[in-house]
C-alpha positions as a printed NumPy array, in Angstrom:
array([[ 71.909,  69.971, 108.173],
       [ 73.38 ,  66.697, 108.079],
       [ 77.186,  68.585, 108.448],
       [ 75.533,  70.518, 111.454],
       [ 74.587,  67.452, 113.182],
       [ 78.194,  65.8  , 112.535],
       [ 79.686,  68.625, 114.059],
       [ 77.723,  68.383, 116.911],
       [ 78.433,  64.876, 117.551],
       [ 82.112,  64.993, 117.308],
       [ 81.934,  67.953, 119.771],
       [ 79.906,  65.763, 122.383],
       [ 82.282,  63.13 , 121.382],
       [ 85.312,  65.389, 122.295],
       [ 83.423,  66.428, 125.251],
       [ 82.932,  62.934, 126.737],
       [ 86.519,  61.577, 126.003],
       [ 87.726,  64.773, 128.183],
       [ 86.934,  62.982, 131.526],
       [ 88.493,  59.646, 130.382],
       [ 91.603,  61.294, 129.454],
       [ 91.341,  63.138, 132.868],
       [ 91.723,  59.925, 134.561],
       [ 94.866,  58.89 , 133.293],
       [ 93.443,  55.467, 132.314],
       [ 90.401,  54.293, 130.379],
       [ 87.209,  54.762, 132.302],
       [ 84.625,  51.995, 132.545],
       [ 81.094,  52.736, 131.953],
       [ 80.301,  51.846, 135.754],
       [ 81.945,  50.058, 138.667],
       [ 80.224,  46.795, 137.985],
       [ 82.475,  46.717, 134.774],
       [ 85.553,  46.149, 136.615],
       [ 83.89 ,  44.184, 139.317],
       [ 83.162,  46.931, 141.815],
       [ 79.627,  47.56 , 143.599],
       [ 78.442,  51.294, 142.779],
       [ 76.526,  50.547, 145.934],
       [ 79.207,  49.928, 148.053],
       [ 81.487,  52.414, 146.748],
       [ 79.067,  54.967, 148.075],
       [ 79.99 ,  54.037, 151.565],
       [ 83.369,  55.154, 150.276],
       [ 82.135,  58.422, 149.287],
       [ 80.258,  58.626, 152.491],
       [ 83.534,  58.226, 154.838],
       [ 85.086,  60.809, 152.899],
       [ 82.306,  63.586, 152.851],
       [ 81.738,  62.499, 156.766],
       [ 86.057,  63.416, 157.176],
       [ 85.342,  66.836, 155.474],
       [ 82.22 ,  67.992, 157.373],
       [ 83.978,  66.831, 160.626],
       [ 87.038,  69.107, 159.842],
       [ 89.655,  65.56 , 159.813],
       [ 90.772,  66.544, 155.862],
       [ 90.147,  69.552, 153.823],
       [ 89.803,  67.538, 150.679],
       [ 90.618,  64.634, 148.766],
       [ 90.958,  62.652, 145.256],
       [ 90.224,  58.933, 145.391],
       [ 90.978,  56.785, 142.487],
       [ 90.307,  52.972, 141.975],
       [ 91.444,  51.088, 139.064],
       [ 90.924,  47.518, 138.061],
       [ 91.718,  45.703, 135.146],
       [ 93.14 ,  48.674, 133.505],
       [ 90.278,  50.79 , 133.838],
       [ 89.086,  53.272, 136.123],
       [ 86.253,  52.045, 137.994],
       [ 85.984,  54.926, 140.522],
       [ 87.109,  58.597, 140.941],
       [ 86.053,  61.336, 143.029],
       [ 86.917,  64.509, 144.457],
       [ 85.725,  65.507, 147.787],
       [ 85.826,  68.813, 149.618],
       [ 88.065,  71.714, 149.002],
       [ 91.193,  72.017, 147.142],
       [ 91.99 ,  75.116, 149.553],
       [ 89.354,  75.261, 152.518],
       [ 90.296,  78.757, 153.442],
       [ 89.676,  80.216, 149.993],
       [ 86.613,  77.467, 149.544],
       [ 87.902,  76.128, 146.379],
       [ 86.404,  72.735, 145.552],
       [ 88.401,  70.017, 145.093],
       [ 88.471,  68.913, 141.688],
       [ 89.906,  65.245, 140.214],
       [ 93.126,  67.153, 138.255],
       [ 94.488,  68.469, 141.649],
       [ 97.98 ,  68.67 , 142.173],
       [ 99.66 ,  67.374, 145.353],
       [102.665,  67.062, 147.131],
       [103.793,  63.641, 146.885],
       [106.534,  63.261, 149.437],
       [107.659,  59.714, 149.99 ],
       [105.386,  58.671, 147.188],
       [108.417,  59.901, 144.824],
       [110.459,  57.059, 146.394],
       [109.359,  54.444, 143.868],
       [110.166,  56.776, 140.819],
       [113.517,  56.943, 142.177],
       [113.877,  53.219, 142.731],
       [112.488,  52.921, 139.003],
       [115.05 ,  55.187, 137.736],
       [117.915,  53.083, 139.492],
       [116.565,  50.056, 137.945],
       [116.11 ,  51.393, 134.143],
       [120.187,  52.341, 134.967],
       [120.658,  48.66 , 136.092],
       [119.082,  47.178, 132.996],
       [121.257,  49.757, 130.905],
       [124.418,  48.309, 132.834],
       [125.151,  51.418, 134.236],
       [124.23 ,  50.702, 137.897],
       [124.527,  47.391, 139.839],
       [122.44 ,  47.229, 142.931],
       [124.763,  44.668, 144.48 ],
       [127.735,  46.963, 144.608],
       [128.743,  49.394, 147.345],
       [127.317,  52.514, 147.02 ],
       [130.961,  54.001, 147.112],
       [131.451,  52.952, 143.769],
       [129.391,  55.605, 142.343],
       [129.805,  57.885, 145.431],
       [133.782,  57.869, 146.857],
       [132.48 ,  60.121, 149.426],
       [131.051,  57.371, 151.167],
       [133.99 ,  55.064, 151.092],
       [135.026,  55.497, 154.649],
       [131.832,  55.695, 156.448],
       [131.857,  54.974, 160.22 ],
       [129.104,  53.748, 162.62 ],
       [127.836,  55.947, 165.23 ],
       [127.915,  54.059, 168.904],
       [126.594,  55.628, 171.968],
       [128.327,  55.486, 175.171],
       [127.107,  56.516, 178.585],
       [129.633,  57.688, 181.092],
       [129.642,  57.522, 184.952],
       [127.744,  60.837, 185.061],
       [125.141,  59.697, 182.532],
       [126.587,  61.962, 179.714],
       [125.959,  60.327, 176.634],
       [129.067,  60.334, 173.885],
       [129.182,  59.525, 170.503],
       [131.935,  57.311, 169.612],
       [132.534,  55.597, 166.142],
       [133.43 ,  52.021, 164.655],
       [134.36 ,  50.779, 161.174],
       [131.576,  49.385, 158.776],
       [131.145,  45.687, 158.977],
       [130.538,  45.915, 155.426],
       [129.949,  48.606, 153.028],
       [126.565,  49.751, 152.311],
       [124.985,  48.515, 148.851],
       [122.781,  50.452, 146.327],
       [120.127,  47.606, 147.425],
       [120.609,  48.882, 151.001],
       [119.603,  52.296, 150.034],
       [116.544,  50.83 , 148.131],
       [115.443,  48.558, 150.714],
       [116.319,  51.297, 153.797],
       [119.236,  48.841, 155.695],
       [121.878,  51.345, 154.316],
       [122.58 ,  52.43 , 158.015],
       [121.64 ,  55.956, 157.137],
       [118.266,  57.537, 158.961],
       [116.079,  60.621, 159.28 ],
       [117.017,  63.371, 161.926],
       [113.434,  64.356, 162.256],
       [112.139,  60.994, 163.457],
       [113.013,  59.793, 167.056],
       [116.374,  61.35 , 168.986],
       [119.746,  59.741, 168.707],
       [123.497,  61.413, 168.983],
       [123.61 ,  60.671, 165.109],
       [120.014,  62.215, 164.316],
       [121.192,  65.247, 166.32 ],
       [124.225,  65.566, 163.489],
       [121.671,  65.192, 160.745],
       [119.676,  67.964, 162.387],
       [122.789,  70.106, 163.074],
       [123.531,  69.92 , 159.344],
       [120.151,  70.793, 158.001],
       [120.031,  67.607, 156.349],
       [116.684,  68.052, 154.7  ],
       [117.232,  71.992, 153.823],
       [115.414,  72.734, 150.596],
       [118.208,  74.758, 149.522],
       [120.905,  71.986, 148.859],
       [121.552,  69.913, 145.995],
       [121.692,  66.088, 145.824],
       [125.702,  66.355, 145.711],
       [125.678,  68.769, 148.784],
       [123.574,  66.276, 150.689],
       [125.731,  63.672, 150.258],
       [128.574,  65.66 , 150.822],
       [126.87 ,  66.505, 154.444],
       [126.198,  62.7  , 155.262],
       [129.698,  61.581, 154.205],
       [130.739,  63.458, 157.292],
       [128.163,  61.924, 159.668],
       [128.179,  58.345, 161.003],
       [125.853,  56.029, 160.275],
       [123.136,  55.266, 162.476],
       [123.228,  51.436, 162.343],
       [125.751,  48.763, 160.625],
       [124.401,  48.375, 156.996],
       [122.302,  45.592, 156.294],
       [121.378,  44.828, 160.124],
       [118.581,  47.42 , 161.065],
       [115.623,  48.895, 158.735],
       [115.422,  52.416, 159.469],
       [113.253,  54.963, 157.263],
       [115.594,  56.961, 155.878],
       [117.338,  59.434, 153.7  ],
       [118.384,  56.347, 151.762],
       [116.398,  57.233, 148.651],
       [117.496,  60.761, 148.822],
       [121.101,  59.345, 148.328],
       [119.691,  57.02 , 145.564],
       [118.623,  59.62 , 143.83 ],
       [122.188,  61.248, 143.239],
       [123.599,  57.628, 142.406],
       [121.324,  58.028, 139.485],
       [122.803,  61.228, 138.637],
       [126.005,  59.906, 138.766],
       [125.388,  56.836, 136.695],
       [123.244,  58.894, 134.377],
       [125.027,  62.007, 133.893],
       [121.741,  63.712, 134.436],
       [120.13 ,  65.66 , 137.178],
       [117.537,  63.782, 138.663],
       [114.76 ,  66.079, 137.561],
       [115.626,  65.599, 134.025],
       [116.001,  62.077, 134.31 ],
       [112.404,  61.784, 135.621],
       [111.152,  64.24 , 133.357],
       [112.685,  62.516, 130.192],
       [112.852,  58.924, 131.09 ],
       [109.953,  58.669, 133.058],
       [107.016,  61.205, 133.034],
       [107.362,  61.65 , 129.333],
       [107.017,  58.021, 128.058],
       [104.282,  57.539, 130.302],
       [102.356,  60.827, 129.491],
       [102.434,  62.027, 133.196],
       [101.61 ,  65.448, 132.113],
       [101.556,  67.109, 135.829],
       [104.159,  64.991, 137.573],
       [107.769,  66.512, 138.294],
       [109.52 ,  68.669, 141.248],
       [107.717,  72.044, 140.936],
       [104.336,  73.274, 139.337],
       [104.041,  75.249, 136.4  ],
       [102.743,  79.311, 136.683],
       [ 99.734,  78.02 , 134.546],
       [ 99.037,  74.801, 136.681],
       [ 99.446,  76.447, 140.022],
       [ 95.81 ,  77.075, 140.483],
       [ 95.46 ,  73.143, 140.841],
       [ 97.604,  73.169, 143.655],
       [ 96.163,  71.461, 146.873],
       [ 96.456,  73.334, 150.148],
       [ 96.867,  71.762, 153.409],
       [ 95.179,  72.792, 156.833],
       [ 95.723,  76.186, 157.938],
       [ 98.852,  75.974, 160.349],
       [100.291,  73.105, 158.294],
       [103.724,  73.464, 156.981],
       [104.324,  72.234, 153.299],
       [107.108,  72.702, 151.114],
       [106.678,  75.461, 148.496],
       [106.278,  74.22 , 145.086],
       [105.893,  77.108, 142.545],
       [109.383,  77.667, 141.599],
       [112.194,  74.924, 140.351],
       [113.877,  73.912, 143.639],
       [117.427,  73.238, 143.826],
       [116.977,  70.067, 145.85 ],
       [115.427,  67.227, 143.528],
       [114.658,  64.856, 146.701],
       [114.337,  61.332, 145.677],
       [113.115,  60.987, 148.631],
       [109.93 ,  63.274, 149.034],
       [110.275,  66.205, 146.094],
       [107.826,  65.242, 143.634],
       [104.413,  66.609, 142.985],
       [101.671,  64.985, 140.761],
       [ 97.968,  64.276, 140.25 ],
       [ 95.691,  60.828, 140.89 ],
       [ 95.539,  60.739, 137.369],
       [ 99.786,  60.671, 136.454],
       [100.148,  58.462, 139.348],
       [ 97.546,  56.006, 138.308],
       [ 99.363,  55.389, 135.14 ],
       [102.783,  55.035, 137.245],
       [101.041,  52.281, 139.01 ],
       [ 99.581,  50.619, 135.943],
       [102.898,  50.46 , 134.409],
       [104.125,  48.723, 137.381],
       [101.148,  46.134, 137.354],
       [101.419,  45.285, 133.796],
       [105.049,  44.755, 134.487],
       [106.784,  47.254, 133.339],
       [105.31 ,  48.602, 130.442],
       [102.115,  50.726, 129.598],
       [100.679,  51.627, 126.217],
       [103.294,  49.941, 124.27 ],
       [105.617,  51.81 , 125.906],
       [108.252,  49.531, 128.137],
       [110.414,  51.366, 131.005],
       [111.771,  48.192, 132.826],
       [111.282,  44.203, 132.052],
       [108.902,  42.125, 133.729],
       [111.582,  40.433, 135.837],
       [112.901,  43.398, 137.13 ],
       [109.357,  44.311, 138.508],
       [109.216,  40.896, 140.041],
       [112.545,  41.604, 141.888],
       [111.44 ,  45.327, 142.997],
       [108.072,  43.877, 144.728],
       [109.5  ,  40.852, 146.414],
       [110.566,  40.909, 149.916],
       [114.339,  41.89 , 150.489],
       [114.699,  42.113, 154.22 ],
       [116.563,  39.2  , 155.436],
       [115.735,  36.962, 158.389],
       [116.309,  38.332, 161.893],
       [116.427,  42.306, 160.449],
       [115.982,  44.631, 163.419],
       [113.653,  47.406, 163.14 ],
       [114.42 ,  51.302, 164.144],
       [112.891,  52.652, 167.222],
       [110.793,  54.89 , 165.412],
       [109.066,  52.121, 162.937],
       [105.925,  51.058, 165.315],
       [105.035,  54.723, 165.822],
       [105.24 ,  55.797, 162.156],
       [103.72 ,  53.121, 160.365],
       [101.836,  50.926, 162.792],
       [ 99.551,  48.166, 161.027],
       [101.342,  49.377, 157.462],
       [104.868,  48.521, 159.376],
       [107.489,  46.406, 156.983],
       [107.352,  43.866, 159.974],
       [107.218,  40.018, 160.327],
       [104.428,  41.267, 163.267],
       [102.032,  42.625, 160.5  ],
       [102.848,  40.01 , 157.749],
       [104.587,  42.711, 155.674],
       [108.509,  43.363, 154.416],
       [110.01 ,  45.921, 152.319],
       [111.082,  45.769, 148.387],
       [112.922,  48.164, 146.458],
       [110.921,  51.307, 146.73 ],
       [108.03 ,  50.061, 148.663],
       [106.461,  47.582, 151.37 ],
       [105.067,  44.352, 150.149],
       [102.533,  42.275, 152.006],
       [104.312,  38.828, 152.533],
       [101.253,  36.931, 154.485],
       [ 97.651,  36.661, 154.017],
       [ 97.139,  36.56 , 157.485],
       [ 98.67 ,  38.856, 160.619],
       [ 97.604,  42.116, 159.234],
       [ 94.508,  43.7  , 160.358],
       [ 93.895,  45.564, 157.062],
       [ 92.034,  43.813, 153.792],
       [ 94.738,  43.396, 151.189],
       [ 96.174,  40.276, 149.236],
       [ 99.585,  38.482, 149.765],
       [102.231,  40.274, 146.96 ],
       [100.395,  43.643, 147.242],
       [102.742,  46.64 , 147.584],
       [102.413,  50.237, 148.62 ],
       [103.731,  53.462, 150.314],
       [102.547,  56.916, 151.124],
       [103.764,  60.521, 151.698],
       [103.911,  62.251, 154.887],
       [101.279,  64.803, 153.595],
       [ 98.55 ,  62.295, 153.338],
       [ 99.045,  60.616, 150.051],
       [ 98.742,  56.492, 149.822],
       [ 98.595,  54.095, 147.168],
       [ 98.59 ,  50.641, 146.593],
       [ 98.952,  47.805, 144.174],
       [ 97.268,  44.297, 144.51 ],
       [ 98.286,  42.073, 141.238],
       [ 95.908,  39.031, 142.649],
       [ 92.883,  41.589, 142.333],
       [ 94.67 ,  43.589, 138.992],
       [ 93.88 ,  46.432, 141.383],
       [ 95.323,  49.475, 141.782],
       [ 93.864,  52.411, 144.872],
       [ 94.932,  55.981, 145.355],
       [ 94.087,  58.466, 148.04 ],
       [ 95.471,  61.842, 147.488],
       [ 94.979,  64.267, 150.098],
       [ 97.091,  67.06 , 152.287],
       [ 96.125,  66.193, 155.7  ],
       [ 99.611,  64.912, 157.497],
       [ 97.617,  64.419, 161.146],
       [ 94.791,  62.249, 159.505],
       [ 96.82 ,  59.889, 156.755],
       [ 97.141,  56.644, 158.824],
       [ 93.516,  57.047, 159.836],
       [ 92.404,  57.463, 156.154],
       [ 94.587,  54.744, 154.88 ],
       [ 92.853,  52.179, 157.086],
       [ 89.6  ,  53.468, 155.986],
       [ 90.817,  53.311, 152.51 ],
       [ 91.988,  49.745, 152.613],
       [ 88.569,  48.456, 154.11 ],
       [ 86.306,  50.704, 151.939],
       [ 88.157,  49.33 , 148.794],
       [ 88.169,  45.933, 149.384],
       [ 84.639,  45.734, 150.484],
       [ 83.547,  46.766, 147.438],
       [ 85.089,  44.06 , 145.349],
       [ 82.007,  41.738, 144.212],
       [ 83.67 ,  40.155, 141.13 ]])
């Protein structure tokens, strides 16, 4: 009887341990243990449930961690609304631009090893970029716009890639003669490699003089190629062996293996998203990864801990301090699409924010209409994912969904709903 009872207790213990491991971090017994109000978190739950009921989002996973423990995690709505498959906490999402912090971290790991210097010109690692020119639009007497070029005043650096001041752009946001060339060259072609992308971009003029303008761009995709050259590894392998494996990110990578494909979150009907069920040719450092909330909170906790997690150190505390500082110089200009794309989340002085090495950073406690703390840093993905890290509150908040049209609204709501639940 004693043996049977012991076996039963062991089984129950293993079952109870399962959810803790599934969250990526240890789970608090109740939200109040990490200074969150369970009653006030119900407001967050109600807002997300209402969004599903109104058809604004098909489903979502929300996770909040504080003081190294998960204080709240909940799945809402549907993983696949058409199939009526319910959302679960272990759903796998297309991270889109939430890939960018991984790429910046990879570069800084190589910098710490002496294999990469972020102050150097990109051409030191990618010779194709040595003779880049800057596009200049000139309107003739008949009103026709012609594109001419001028030499760069200084070469773009690796730092420029990480803070989006390289002069590169995205062809899909806004209009210009340079952007037309990006689109004609199929710069976002999923069938290309990082090396082929760099070869394409080396033949297209820059949108701006390096260092003069913050323009959200393919800079981080170019950075992934720099990582490949500096490390001698394909970018997916670097992420898998140097970041995901040490941090125990079980579901993070550039595609979803067959055994896990039943966990992929689907977007609303009619919304096109990348196919992630087979190994791609392009390991996009700017937007190619997939992952879960549980994995991403471990990645964030490593950053919040100053570069280490569970005894594994990827970078030093000083490197994290450098990455999370504002790197935008006084007088920086902003691309025309910036206010439209990011609104109150834009890395502009107007909103008390800047940009570090891979994510936006809050530089002022005021100016911004959204809750936060000076020094918090954040970013999101085009399909709806979003995260931020607040070192002052020892807080990590993660929103995982695949609803592009609703992404800004729910990022605003997340800020409000999370901070109103902090009571200690």
